[in-house]
C-alpha positions, 0 to 999 in steps of 0.5 A: 431886648439886645445888646445895643437894641436901637429904637426907632424914630417914633419911639417915646422912649429909647432903649439902649443894652450897656453890659448888664445896664439899660439906660432909658432916654425919654425922646420927645425931646420938641416938647423937652420931653413932655409927658403922654399918655404913649411914653407912660406906657412905653417907658413902664413897658421897658421896665417891665420888660427889664424886670424880666430880663435876667440880664438887665441888673439896673435901669438907667434913666435920662432925657433927650436933648435938653430936657428929663421931663418939662412935665404933664404935655400941656395938651394934654393938661387943657384935655383934662381941665375941668373932667370929673372922675367919669370923663377921665382917661383910665389910666392902665398902670399906676403912675407910681409903677418905677417906684416899685421895681425891683432892681435899682433904678437911677435917674440921669437927671439932664435938664428941666424935672418939672411936675410929672418929671420931676416925680419921675425923677423922685421915684428914681432911688438915686438921682444924678444931675448937673450944675444948672440943670432945674427941679420944680414941683409947679403943682403949685403955679397951675392950681393942681394938688400935690400928684402921685405921691409925691406929698409922701416921697418928697418929706422922706427925702428932704424932709417936711419944712423943705417939701413943703418949701418945694411944694407950695412955692413951685420955686425952682432949685438948680444942682448944687442947692438941690445936693444940700436939701438931698434932692439928689446925690452926684451933680456932675458936669454935663459931657459927664452926667450919664457916662457917669450915673451909667457907671455907677449903674455899672458898678452895681451890675457887676458888684452886687446880688440882683436877689439882695439888691431886691429884698433890700428894696422893698425892705427900703420902700414897707419900712417908712411904713412900719416901726423900728420894732416892725422894720428888725424883725422883717430883717431878721426873718430876712436875714434867714431867707438870705443865709439860703441862698447862694449868693450868699456862698458866691459873695463870700467866696468871690470875696475871699479869692479876691474877684469878680461875683457871680451872682445870678441874674435876677429873671419874672419879677 
């Protein structure tokens, strides 16, 4: 990836470098960025490239036009209706690939996030949105179950009863209610959404150690499945490793010298 790279018109996901931040834009605006296999393949490939690129420190994902992602493309849903395990298309990469990303992923949810689009927004580490943006799980209203691990993830974000509400009803939640529930982290005006999200990501890129962020993301994910004492033991082991990492010396020196840190990039993850 190169600074300021521009994707072609036919791409389902556009990639744009802004310093240490990679901005990915879901790009099927005529379908409110409805998710299909081409978009999934492109998005996951770009995430893989970002992990291998030491110059990329954080990733922002947003949508083109009026939507973030309106869920699975209805044409695809019609194809799978009535399908069984033998006739379903084989997924090459697990749908929760973004959840496993070693670098920070922040979603700028600029428009409707429904169904699978809702899930992809929840896979991000943080979510920024605008007051009138609509969130809906939608699954129960389509005759579907809670897909792609969202029944595991959503209670950890908003609590069990709120997750039950969102999943069972499929009702629409807008920006400020989403903030109150813990579904999103910031609500800003639409014309400032991408700018503020990128600014936050650039702050991570400038001041936080990529190696430390990778370790912390792994801790957060692992801790959700461990006891407190197991999490403490894991932290103790990781702490000893961090003492030997050059980022500790650089982090302390930059603080004492009152300058920006010069952390090495994280590549080949």
